[in-house]
SEGU-310951 format. One record per atom (N, C-alpha, C): x, y, z; residue in one letter. Coordinates in steps of 0.1 Angstrom, whole numbers, plus 5000, padded with zeros to 4 digits. Example, Ala and Ser with C-alpha at 12.3 -4.5 7.8 and 13.67 -1.06 7.14 Angstrom:
<recs>
513249435078A 512349555078A 513249675078A 512849785071S 513749895071S 512950005079S 
</recs>
This chain:
<recs>
879573705506M 879673845499M 879173955512M 879874055511R 879774155520R 878174215520R 877874245534S 876574315535S 876574465529S 875474515525S 875674665518S 875874765530S 876774855528F 877174975537F 875875055541F 875875065553K 874675165556K 875175275563K 874875395556L 875475545561L 874875575574L 873675555575G 872875585586G 872775495599G 873775365599F 873675305612F 873975355624F 873275365634A 873675425647A 874775375653A 875875435659A 876875395665A 876575345680A 876975235687I 876775195699I 877875235704I 877475325713T 878875385722T 879275285733T 880375255734L 880775165745L 881875225752L 882275195765S 883375245771S 883775145779S 885275175784L 885975065790L 885375055805L 885474945812S 885074925825S 885675055835S 884975065844L 885375195852L 886675165859L 886875025863S 888375005870S 889375015861S 889074965846A 890274995838A 890475145835A 889575225833Q 889375365831Q 890575405844Q 890275375855Q 890975445867Q 892375405867Q 892575285864S 893975225864S 894775275854S 894075315842G 895175335828G 895975245824G 895675125827Q 896575015825Q 896174895821Q 896874775818G 896174655817G 895674635803G 894874525802R 894174465790R 893474535782R 893074635785G 892174725776G 890874665769G 890074595778C 888774545774C 887774645772C 887174685761G 886274755759G 884974735759G 884874605764T 883174525765T 882674605777T 881674665776P 880674725789P 880274625795P 879774635808P 878674545813P 877474545807P 876774445804P 875574435797P 874274505803P 874174525814G 873174605821G 872074495829G 871574545841Q 870774455850Q 869674385842Q 869174455833Q 867874375825Q 868374255816Q 869774265809W 870374155805W 870474065816W 871274095825D 871673995835D 870473925840D 869473975841N 868173915846N 867773815838N 867773845824W 867173755815W 867973655814W 869373665813F 870573555808F 870473465821F 870373505834N 870273435844N 869073355845N 867873365842I 866973265841I 867073175830I 867773195822Q 868273085811Q 869272995817Q 870073045823V 871072975830V 870372865841V 869572945851D 868772845860D 868072735855D 867372765841A 866772665834A 867472555829A 868772605826Y 869672505821Y 870372415833Y 870472465843K 871072405855K 869872295858K 868672345859Q 867672245863Q 867572135854Q 867672165840S 867672045830S 868871965834S 869872025837Q 870971905840Q 870971835852Q 870071895864A 869771825875A 868671715873A 867871755863N 866871645859N 867171545848N 868571555846G 869171455837G 868571465823G 867971575820T 867471605804T 868371675797T 869471725803A 870371805797A 871771775800A 872871785792K 874271785794K 874971875787K 876171885791A 876971975783A 877171915769A 876872005759A 876971965746A 878371985737A 878771935729P 879971975723P 879372085711P 880072175711Y 879672295698Y 880972315689Y 880772345676V 881572385668V 881172535663V 882272625662I 881872755659I 882472775646I 881972815634P 882872875622P 883173005623P 884273055620V 884973165623V 885373245609V 884873365606V 885673435597V 886173585603V 887473585598V 888473685603V 888373795594V 887973905598H 887874035590H 889274125591H 889974105581V 891374175582V 891274305578V 891074405585I 890874555582I 892274625580I 892374665567H 893874715564H 893474825552H 894674905552G 894675025542G 895475005530G 895274885524G 895874855511G 897174785512G 897774745525Q 899074695524Q 899074545520Q 900074515513N 900374365511N 899974285523N 899774135520I 899574055530I 900774025535I 900774025548G 902074025555G 902874165561G 902274265555N 902674375559N 901674455572N 902174475581F 901374515593F 900274645586F 898874615589P 898174525599P 897774405589P 897874405576N 897274295569N 898074155572N 897574125583I 898373995591I 898273855582I 899273775584T 899373645574T 898273555580T 898073445573Q 897273345573Q 897873265586Q 898873255586T 899973175598T 899273245613T 899473365612Q 899273425625Q 897673415628Q 896673405619I 895473355621I 895273225626I 895773135621N 895672995623N 896272975637N 897373045642S 897673045655S 896673085664S 895873185663Q 894973215672Q 893773115675Q 893373045661I 892472945663I 892972845672I 894172795672S 894572685677S 894772715692S 895172835697I 895072905708I 893772905716I 892772935708L 891172925713L 890972785714L 891172715707N 890872555707N 891272485720N 892772535725N 893372485734N 892572545747N 892572665748D 892072745760D 890572685763D 889772665752F 888272645757F 888372485759F 889272415756A 889472265759A 890072245774A 890772365779G 891372345791G 892672285789G 893272305778T 894772255777T 895472355772T 895372475772G 896172565770G 897272615779G 898172705774L 899272745781L 899072765794L 899672695804G 899572705821G 898372635826G 897672555817A 896472475823A 896972375831A 898272315829S 898772205839S 899572255851S 899772385852S 900372455864S 899472525873S 898472505871L 897472575883L 897572545896L 897272635906P 897272595920P 896372495923P 896672375930T 895872275934T 894372325937T 894072435944V 892972465950V 891872505936V 892972555926F 891872585913F 892072465901F 892872385902S 893072305893S 891872205889S 890972175900G 890072105899G 888672155894G 888872285893L 887772385888L 887772405873L 888972375865K 889072375853K 888172315844K 887772375833A 886572335826A 887172285810A 886572175805N 886772155791N 885272205787N 885272315779T 883872375776T 883172305765T 883972205756N 883472135746N 882972245734N 883672345734I 883772455722I 884972425713I 884772415702T 885672405692T 885572505682T 886472565674F 886572695665F 887172645652F 886672645642C 886972605626C 886972735618C 888072745610L 887972855600L 887172815589L 886072885586A 885172875576A 885772865562A 885372755554K 886072755540K 885272815530K 884172855531L 883172905523L 882673065527L 882273115517D 881773265519D 880373265521D 879573345521P 877873335525P 877473305512P 877873305501N 877273265487N 877673135484N 878373055493G 878972915490G 880172915483G 880973015478N 882273025471N 883172995480N 884372915475C 885372885483C 886173015488C 886573015500L 887773105504L 888973075501L 890073155493P 891173105492P 892073095502P 891773175513E 892373185526E 891373115537E 891273005541P 890272965551P 890073055561P 888773095562G 888373185574G 888973325573G 889373385561I 889573505561I 889173585551I 888673725554D 887973815545D 889073955547D 889673965537R 890474085538R 889974195532R 889874305539V 889074435535V 890074585536V 889974625524D 890574755523D 889574865530D 889774935539Y 888875005548Y 888675125537Y 889275165529R 889175265520R 887775245510R 887675125509Q 886275115502Q 884975175507Q 885275195522F 883975235529F 884075405534F 885475425535T 885675555542T 886975605538T 887275745539T 888575795536T 889475795552T 888775765561V 889175785574V 889775665579V 890975665583N 891675545588N 890975525604N 890675395604P 889675345615P 890575355628P 892075345627N 892775355639N 892975495645N 892475615637N 892675745643N 892075785655N 890775735659P 890375795673P 891175745683P 891175845694S 892275845704S 891675805716S 890575765716S 890075725728S 888975585723S 889175495735S 888275385732S 886875395725S 886275485736A 884975505733A 884875565718A 885675645711A 885375705698A 885975605688A 886875505690F 887375395681F 886075325681F 885575255692I 884475175689I 882975215681I 882975335684A 881575415678A 882075425663A 883175465661Y 883375475646Y 883575335639Y 884075245646F 884275095640F 882775055639F 881975055648D 880675005647D 879675095637D 880075185634A 879075265627A 879775255610A 880975245609N 881575255595N 882275125589N 882775035599I 883274915594I 882574805597I 882074765607K 881174655610K 879974625600K 879274745597P 877874715590P 878274675575P 879374715571G 879674685558G 880674565555G 880874515565T 881674395564T 881274245570T 880274275580I 879574155587I 879174045579I 879573935581W 878873815573W 877773755586W 876673685579D 875573655588D 875973605602D 875473675611P 875973635624P 875273485630P 874373475622K 873873335627K 874673215621K 875273235612R 876073135606R 877673145608R 878273255612Y 879673285614Y 879973365628Y 880973335635L 881573435646L 882273515637L 881873625638N 882573765631N 883673785641N 885073785636L 886073845643L 886773955635L 886974075641W 887474175633W 888874185638W 889874225629V 891274255634V 891774385627V 892474475636S 892674595628S 893774665637S 894474765633D 895274855640D 894474935649D 894974995658V 894075105667V 895475215675V 895075315673S 895975405680S 896375365696S 897675395698A 898075355713A 897275445722A 896975545718A 896375665727A 894875575732A 894475515724A 892675445726A 892975335740A 894275275739Q 894475175749Q 893475085750Q 893275005740L 892274915735L 892974805730L 892674675736L 893074565729L 891974475723L 890674485726G 889574415721G 888274445728G 887074415721Y 885774435727Y 884974355720Y 883874315727A 882774215721A 881374255724A 880474185717T 879074195721T 878574065729T 877774115740F 876973995748F 876073925738F 875873825740P 874673735733P 873373785737P 872773815726G 871373855727G 870273755726G 868973785728G 868073675728G 866673755724G 865673665725T 864273705721T 863973795733T 863073895731G 862373995739G 863274095748G 864274105740L 865274195744L 865474335737L 864374355727S 864874475719S 864674605729S 865574685721G 865674815728G 866674835737G 867374715740L 868674705748L 869874745739L 870874805746S 872174795739S 872974705746S 874374685737G 875474605746G 875574455740G 874474415735F 874574285732F 874574285714F 874774165708G 874874185694G 873774165686G 873774235675G 872574245665G 873374215652G 872174225642P 872774155628P 873874265621P 873874385628S 874774455619S 876174485629S 876274405639N 877374435649N 877974305657N 877274215656D 877574085665D 878974055663D 879774015674G 880973975668G 881974025679G 883273995677V 884574045685V 885674115677V 886174235681W 887174315676W 888574265685W 889674255677V 890674235685V 891774325677V 892774385686H 893974455678H 894674355674H 895174365660C 896174275656C 897574255663C 897874355669K 899074305677K 898874225689K 897674185692S 897374105703S 896973975698S 896773945684F 895973825679F 896773735675F 896673605682G 897673495679G 898973515689G 899973405686N 901173405690N 902373415682N 902273455669V 903273475659V 902973625651V 904073655647G 903873805638G 904073905647G 903674035643S 904174155650S 903074165664S 903574155673L 902774135686L 903774225697L 902674285706N 902874355718N 902974265730N 904074245737S 904174205749S 903574285760S 902874235769P 902674095775P 901474015769P 900874085759Y 899574035754Y 899973975741Y 900873875740D 901173825729D 901173675726D 899973635735K 900073465734K 898373465731K 897673545724G 896173525720G 895373515730G 895373555740R 894473555752R 893573655751R 893673775744T 892773875741T 891673815736T 891473735724A 890573685718A 890073595727A 890773525736T 889773415744T 889073505753T 889473595760H 888773685769H 887573745764H 887573815751E 886473865744E 885573775741E 885973645737I 884873575732I 884073515742I 884973495756G 884273495768G 883273555770G 883373695769H 882073795768H 881173765759H 881373735746W 880473705733W 879673575739W 880273495748L 879373365751L 878873385765L 878873515772G 877773545781G 878773565792G 879773545797L 880773555808L 881173715813L 881073725823R 881273855828R 882673845835R 883373975839H 884573985843H 884473925858H 885673865863I 885373775875I 885373865888I 885574025886W 885174105898W 883674165895W 882874105888G 881574155885G 881574305880G 882574355875D 882674505871D 882274605883D 882774555894G 882274645907G 883274595920G 883474645930A 884274615942A 883774495947A 884374375944C 883974255953C 882474195947C 882174255934A 880974215929A 880674085923A 879674035918T 879373905914T 879573905900T 880173775895D 880273755881D 879173635878D 878373625889Y 877473505887Y 877873365887Y 878973345892C 879573205889C 879973165904C 879473065909T 879873035923T 881172975926T 881972915914D 883172875916D 884372965913D 884173095910T 885273195909T 885173275921T 886373265930P 886273335943P 885973495940P 885273545951P 885073695949P 886373765948P 886373855939A 887473955933A 887374095937A 888074165942Q 888074325946Q 887774375934Q 888874345924T 888674445912T 889574385902T 889774435890D 890774375878D 892274365883D 892774255881N 894274235883N 895074265871N 896474305871F 897374315863F 898674265865F 899474235854G 900674175854G 900474045858G 901273965866C 901373825868C 901773805882C 900473825890P 900973795907P 901273665911P 901573655924T 901873515928T 900573485937T 900373365935H 899373295944H 899873255957H 899173265968P 897673325969P 897673465968P 896773555962Y 896973675960Y 895373755965Y 895573855973K 894373895977K 893573815986K 894273735993L 893373636005L 892573706014L 891373696012G 890373736022G 890073896021G 890473956010V 890074106007V 888974086007V 887974035998C 886774035997C 886073916007C 884873956012S 884173876022S 883873726014S 884273626021G 884073476016G 885273436006G 886173506003N 887573455997N 888273406006N 888473246006T 889173196014T 890473116006T 890673145992T 891473095984T 892473185978T 892373295979G 892873395968G 892273425958G 892473525951E 891673565938E 892273495927E 891373445917M 891473355906M 891973445896M 893273505896F 893673585885F 894273515875F 894273375875Q 894573305863Q 893173265855Q 892073335858N 891173325848N 890973395837N 890473355826F 890573415814F 889573555814F 888873565824M 888073675824M 888673785834M 889973785835D 890573875844D 891373945835D 892374035839Y 893074145831Y 894574125832Y 895073985839T 896373975840T 896973935826T 898273935826D 899073915813D 898773765807D 898973775793D 898473655785D 899073515791D 900373535797G 901173395801G 900673375816G 899773455818C 899273425834C 897873365835C 897173375824L 895873335823L 895673185819L 894773115824A 894872945821A 893572875822A 892272955827L 891172865825L 889972935826L 888872855819F 887572905824F 887172795836F 886072805844T 885772705854T 884272635847T 884072545857N 882872485854N 881672545855N 881372645863D 880372725864D 880272835853D 881572865849Q 881372955837Q 881072895824Q 881372765825N 881172665810N 879472655811N 878872645823T 877372665824T 876772775815T 877372885819R 876872995815R 877272975796R 878472935795I 878772935779I 877872825773I 877572725779Q 876372615774Q 875072695773Q 874772755780T 873572835780T 873372935768T 874473025767A 874273085755A 874273025743A 875072915742M 875272835729M 873672775725M 873072725736A 871872665734A 870572765732A 870872895737N 869672975738N 869673085729N 871073155726C 870873295721C 870873275705C 870173395700I 869873405688I 871073395677I 872273465682Y 873273435671Y 874473355677Y 874173245683R 874773125689R 874173005685R 872972995685N 872272855689N 872372755673N 872672845663Q 872672785648Q 873872765644Q 874872785649L 876472805645L 877072665643L 876572545650T 877272435650T 876472365637T 875272385634A 874772335625A 875272405611A 875572525611S 876372605601S 877872545598S 878272505610A 879972455607A 879872355598A 878772265600A 878772135592A 879072165578A 878572255573T 878372295558T 879572405554T 879972475564L 881072575562L 882372535564L 882772435573C 884072395576C 884472265570C 883472195564T 883672075559T 883272055546T 884272045536I 883472035523I 883571915516I 882771855509P 882971725503P 883871725491P 884471605492T 885671605479T 884771625465T 885571715457A 884871735444A 885771785434A 885771745424A 886971815411A 886471975410A 887172035407P 887072185405P 886372235394P 885572345395D 884972385385D 885272535383D 886072595375A 886172735374A 885072815367A 884772905375L 883672995372L 884073155376L 883873245370F 884073375373F 883373455365F 882973595372T 882373705365T 883273825362T 883173905355M 883974055355M 882974175356M 883774255362S 882974395365S 882474435350S 883374425338S 882774455324S 883774405315S 883174395304N 883874325292N 884374435284N 883974565285S 884574665277S 884974785285S 886074825286I 886374945295I 887475035288I 887675145297C 888575255290C 890175215293C 890875255285V 892275215291V 892675305302V 893575235311D 893875275324D 892875255335D 891975175330S 890875135341S 891174985345S 890374935354A 890474805358A 889174735359A 889174595356V 888174515355V 888274445369V 887074395379V 887174335390V 886674195388V 887374095391M 887273955389M 886473895402M 885273845401T 884473785409T 884673635409T 885073575416N 885573425414N 884373325422N 883773255413Q 882673165419Q 883073005417Q 884372975417S 884572875416S 884172765427S 884072635425T 883972535434T 884772415431T 884572345443G 885472215444G 885972185458G 886172055462G 886672025475G 887771935474G 888971965482P 888972105488P 888972215481P 888972335485C 888772475477C 889972465467C 889772495456P 891072515446P 892072605450P 893072595443L 894372695442L 894172755426L 894272895426Y 893772985416Y 895073015408Y 895273035395V 895973095388V 895373155376V 895673295376W 895073385364W 896173415353W 895673425341S 896573455332S 896173545322S 896873625315V 896173735305V 897173735292V 896473735280N 896973725269N 896373845258N 897273935254P 898673925252P 899273955266P 900573935266A 901273925281A 901974075285A 901574185278S 901774305282S 900474385283S 900774505287G 899674615287G 898774625298G 899274545310Y 898074515321Y 899074505331Y 898374495344S 899074455358S 897774405368S 898074325377F 897374285386F 897274355399F 896174385405V 896174455417V 895374375427V 896174315438P 897674335443P 898574275431P 899774285434S 900674245425S 900874095425S 900374045436S 900273885437S 898973825431S 898173905426G 896973875421G 896573745411G 897973705406T 897773595397T 897373485405T 897573465417V 897073355427V 895973375437V 895573505434Q 894473575444Q 893073505437Q 892073505448A 890673435443A 890173555434A 890173675438N 889073795431N 890373945429N 891173895419P 892074045418P 891374115411P 892174255410K 891774335398K 892874335389K 892374375374I 893274375363I 893174535357I 894474595358K 894274725353K 895074715339K 894274775330F 894974775315F 895574915312F 896774905306T 897175035303T 897675055290T 896974965280A 897174975268A 895774915259A 895574985249V 894474945241V 894774805233V 893474735235G 893874605229G 892674525231G 892674385227F 891674285231F 892374185239F 891874145250Y 892374075260Y 891973955262Y 892773835263T 891873705268T 892373675282T 891473665290I 891573615305I 891173485309I 892273415314T 891973285318T 892173245333T 891273185339L 891473115352L 891772975353L 892672935359S 892672805362S 892672755379S 891672655380A 891372615392A 891872465395A 892572445403T 893272315406T 893072275420T 892672135422N 892772055436N 893071945432N 893271855444A 893771705442A 893071625434A 891571685431S 890971595421S 890771645408S 891471735403G 891671775390G 891871925388G 891671995374N 891972105370N 890672145360N 890372285362S 889472325355S 889872495350S 889372515337T 889772645331T 888472715327T 888472845327L 887372935319L 888273055314L 887673095304V 888273195294V 887173285292V 887473435295D 886573555290D 887473635286D 886673765281Y 887573845272Y 887274005277Y 888174075272V 888174235278V 888474315263V 887674405259D 888074495250D 888474625259D 889674675255V 889974805261V 890374905251V 889675015253Y 889475145241Y 890175255247Y 890875325238D 891175485242D 889975565240D 889275595253C 888275675253C 888275815252C 889575865250F 889975995248F 890276065233F 890775935226N 890975945213N 890175865202N 889875895190E 889175815183E 890175725177E 889675595179V 890475485171V 889575405163V 890275305155G 889475215148G 888875275135G 887675235133L 886975275118L 886075415121L 886775525123A 886375645126A 885375665137A 885775585148E 884975555159E 884775665169E 883475695171S 882975795180S 882975735194S 883775805202N 883775755215N 882575735225N 881575845222Y 880275835227Y 879575725222Y 879475705209Q 878975585203Q 879475445209Q 880675455212Q 881175335214Q 880775295229Q 880875405238L 880475355250L 879075355253L 878475365245S 876775365244S 876375235239S 877075145237L 876675015230L 877074885237L 876374795238M 876874655242M 876374545234M 877374445235L 876874325229L 876574205240L 875474165239V 874774095251V 874073945245V 874573825250P 875773795257P 877073795249P 877973805256N 879373815248N 880273765257N 880973645258P 880673545246P 879273485243P 878973455230S 877573415227S 877773275219S 876773215219E 876773085212E 875973095197E 875773215193G 875373245182G 874373365179G 873373355190V 872373445192V 872673555201V 872673715196F 872973795207F 872373905202F 872174015210S 871774165209S 872674265210S 872374345201I 873274505204I 872174585211I 872774625223L 871874715231L 872374845231L 871674945230M 871775085228M 871475165240M 872475205247R 872075275259R 871475405258R 871875475245S 871175605241S 870475615227S 869475685223G 869075705211G 868175575207G 868075535197N 867475395192N 867875335181N 867075245176G 867775135165G 867275195152G 866875315149K 866575365136K 867775425127K 867975375116N 868975415105N 870475365113N 870275245117V 871475175123V 871875075112V 873175065106N 873474955099N 874874865107N 874374735104V 875374655113V 876174555102V 877574545104K 878274455096K 879174385105K 879174255102V 879974165111V 880974115101V 882374105107Y 883674045099Y 884073945108Y 884573835099N 885073725105N 886473765106N 887573685110S 888973685113S 889773715101S 889273695091L 889773715079L 889473865072L 888673925079G 888074065074G 887174055062G 886473925062E 885273905052E 883973945061E 883074015053V 881674045057V 880973915057V 880673885069I 879773765068I 878173785071I 877973925075Y 876573925079Y 876274085077Y 875174135073T 874774275072T 873374285077T 872874415082Q 871674435085Q 871374595085Q 870374625079N 870174775078N 868774795085N 869074865096N 867774905104N 866975015101N 866575065089S 866275185086S 864875225092S 864175145095Q 862675155101Q 862475125114Q 863375065121L 863474995135L 863175105144L 862475145155N 862775245162N 862575185179N 863675095181E 863875035194E 865275055199E 865475005214N 866975015218N 867774895218N 867274785209S 868074665208S 867974605194S 868974535190I 868674465177I 869274335180I 868474225172S 868974095177S 869674045165S 870773965165I 871373885155I 871473755156I 871473685147N 871573535147N 872773495139N 873973445144L 874973395137L 875273245141L 874273175144S 874373025148S 875072965137S 874972985124N 875572925112N 876872945112N 877473035120Q 878973075118Q 879772975129Q 881172945125P 881872865134P 882472945146P 882872875157A 883472945169A 884773035162A 884673135170G 886073245169G 885873385173G 886673465167I 886473625174I 885873695160I 884873775162Y 884373835151Y 884373985157Y 884274065143T 884074225146T 882874255142T 882174345150V 880874385148V 880774555146V 880674595135Q 880674745132Q 879274775132Q 879074885141I 877674955139I 877875105136I 876975145128E 877175275121E 875575335123E 875675455130N 874475535130N 874475685129N 873975745118E 874075885116E 875475915114E 876375855107G 877575885104G 878575865115G 878175815125K 879175755137K 879275605137K 880575555137K 880975435139K 881375395153K 880975255155A 881675195166A 882075045163A 882974995170V 883474865165V 883474785179V 882974665180K 882774565190K 883374435187K 884074365196R 884474245193R 883574125198R 883174035191L 882273945198L 882973795197L 882873705205V 883173595206V 882373505205V 882173405196L 881473295195L 882073165201L 881173095211N 881672975215N 880672875212N 881472765205K 880272665203K 880672525208K 
</recs>
């Protein structure tokens, strides 16, 4: 379930690296250098990890990272840009797993001088199958979000990278992020061409670093990627069309600096990445800039994922970069619990489905909608089919909502409707039924019904096993007459509350068979009619 939207969240203003601003071209990474204080803290952790390796008390561990991809759109149907498909998202996860294993595109054709430095990081990524409340995700690892539920401003409108990031961090991330101790949050959306931005990330935070900016917190930790640079299928922009933007930004998220150290021949704190003069673009020929930086005897490693070259030119993380990755996964607050989380989020025990849902209301005005909240369980996660009876007077939002997990249903005709959810997996099928009363709130209908009276009353619970209450949101129970009719129109229960002075009336119909009943409530000459369902 999404965290609550916080209007007062302070934006973290990020900017492109100086060299990328000056060049006005290339990858458009909006992740800023984390600052010397963070470097000092993280390098202490790296040195401790190296010492543990030297002592034989630590070795590179395998880690599994559960991923949720928040697809930010403006109401487009799935498959219509920027509401990208499951296939495109799946392709990105495959790319990440190959790149972090050292087996991705170009890994087998590295120059000999670099091929021996290529690392298998032992990091794998899996699409989460459960949301934070333990409910099955109908599309593994995907949270589709219409930004209009947070703001009327299209988040891709800002025309500079800094403005886009500040707006996204203040208005989108806080309302959509899932617990970053349990998930790697990836956001994908459109962005204006003027922003020249393909991605940005938060560096890993740790204890004792409060007051610093640039690393992740509970409201912003994760990675954003332009959806036209996400994966290798779908609507993509060349030459950033092979999924390496996410690889690059997750490198930052795991503690890696740009290979030129964000300065002229500066350090990235890795001994096996040759000194680099600045960021590189396009796809150079090896050896490149040989000897430009002092100590560079091999040419620059423009094939490294932490450079700015084209997607097709990137191919490796190094062993020393993996040391930093391993350090982040072992020590950093929003990294070190992810593998344990993956064990429950990415692997679901086999179980028969159990259909379960709630609705935003059982009584609505015509031309209004009810929102379905699906809480079904089962392993693997079930496929869903919704149906409504009678078969007219309503529509699903989106139009494909009959097979969505949480559709809205808009009712355009007055009536009493039955809503059924069917949940199916390889182990079986389960169904659940609920009901909606749709009223004309602007014209009197039924038994001289008062609209104000109708909307101020509620039957709880409904459906009921026999015992229920009439709740009155205004007034009191004095001089209230109640009649209950069965499906044949026969009065089977009456109650006159001439002396009662409370806001609820309890009724017991346990002696009646299951079925649909009509409850008529009269108070001071005004009548209202409610339908009651008895389940036995």
